[in-house]
ROVEX-279549 format. One record per residue (C-alpha): x negated, y negated, z negated; residue in three letters. Coordinates in steps of 0.5 Angstrom, whole numbers, plus 500, padded with zeros to 3 digits. Layout:
% ROVEX-279549
XYZALA;...
% end
This chain:
% ROVEX-279549
157101544MET;164101547PRO;170103542ALA;172111543HIS;178112547ASP;182118544PRO;186119550TYR;179120554GLY;179116561PRO;186116562VAL;187109565HIS;187111573THR;192110578ALA;193118578GLY;194118571ASN;199113570ALA;205114566VAL;211115572PRO;216109571PRO;224111569LEU;230111574ASP;237110571GLY;240105567ASP;245104561LEU;246097561ASP;252093558GLY;256099555ILE;254097548HIS;248094544PRO;247100540GLY;246104547ILE;241099549ASP;237100543LEU;237108544ILE;236107552ARG;230102550ASP;227107545GLY;228113550ILE;224108555ARG;219107550LEU;218114548LEU;217116555ALA;213111557LEU;208110551ASP;202114551ARG;202120546HIS;197124542THR;198132542LEU;200131535ASP;205126537ASP;208130543THR;209136538GLN;212132533THR;217128538LEU;219134542LEU;221137535ALA;224131533THR;228130539LEU;231136540ALA;227142537GLY;230142530SER;237145531ALA;241141526GLY;236136524ALA;234133530ASP;236127535VAL;240131539ILE;244134532ALA;244126530ALA;248124536VAL;253130535GLY;254128528HIS;255121531LEU;260123537VAL;264127531ALA;264121527ARG;267116533LEU;272122535ALA;275122528ASN;280117526ALA;278117519ASP;272114521HIS;274110527ASN;280106526PRO;281104533ALA;283111534LEU;289110529ARG;293107535ALA;293113538LEU;299118537PRO;297123531LEU;297129536ASP;292125541VAL;288123534GLN;287131532LYS;285133539GLN;280128540THR;277129533GLN;277137535ARG;273135541HIS;268131537GLY;267136532GLU;266142538LEU;261137541ALA;257136534ALA;257144533TYR;255145540HIS;249140540LEU;247143533ALA;246150536ASP;240153535PRO;240156542ASP;240149545LEU;234147541ALA;230153542ALA;226151549HIS;224144545ALA;222148539SER;218153543GLU;215147547ALA;213144541SER;210150538ALA;206152544SER;202145544ILE;198148538THR;199156540GLY;204157534THR;
% end
């Protein structure tokens, strides 16, 4: 008896996961890892439960999702206390850069930004 395929008959040309466009090569090895992770998530096959969890984790849990984590990273990189490269800038430019980083983190953690991904996640189970 053949092994049960939890995804059903998905291995057909009409049911293929479409390829991705665009590239972020050569910026930084960390960006390469992020890009590769996004590519893996986009091209992998997921169960309904996996999909629901991924939607919430990526962008549907304001303040506790990947989008908010990116916001925190932007704020950290824009802060001379955490990024010594910025210390070579004039103090007013350091403060302006820090302020913009903080605003980016604030806006990326906005619950309104997470609302649609959260609703997409919840709609999978009808909750």
